[in-house]
C-alpha positions, 0 to 999 in steps of 0.5 A: 500500500502506498502512503504519503509522507509530509515532512516539515523540516527545521532548516529552510532550503532554497529552490537551488538546493531542492534539486539536490535534496530531491535527487538524494530522495529519489535514489531510494527505491519505492520513494516516488513523487518527491515534491519540495516546498522551500517557502514552507520548509516542507517535503512530501513523497510517496513510499511503500513501507516504514523502512522506506520512510525511515531511509528517507528521514535518514537521508534528510538528516544526513544532508542537514535537514532534520524533521521539525521537532527532532532533537539535534545537536547544534553542530549538526545544524549545517545543511546543504543549503548555503544560500 
């Protein structure tokens, strides 16, 4: 069954960085229809199971875009976006 994730991100990102984030998420099998909304710090996508959602969240964290409400260390606040 396909589910839709709506992830609010703590850090803002620009339109330019959206392409890099999207590219990284689309590498994950069974993660599709990735859409990014920079003005709202929002990322949505479809996924097949909890493992795929977890993989996507891990990719976002690795890139420096942690989910809103997630506790992160201050040194981890550096995101891909330097705009």
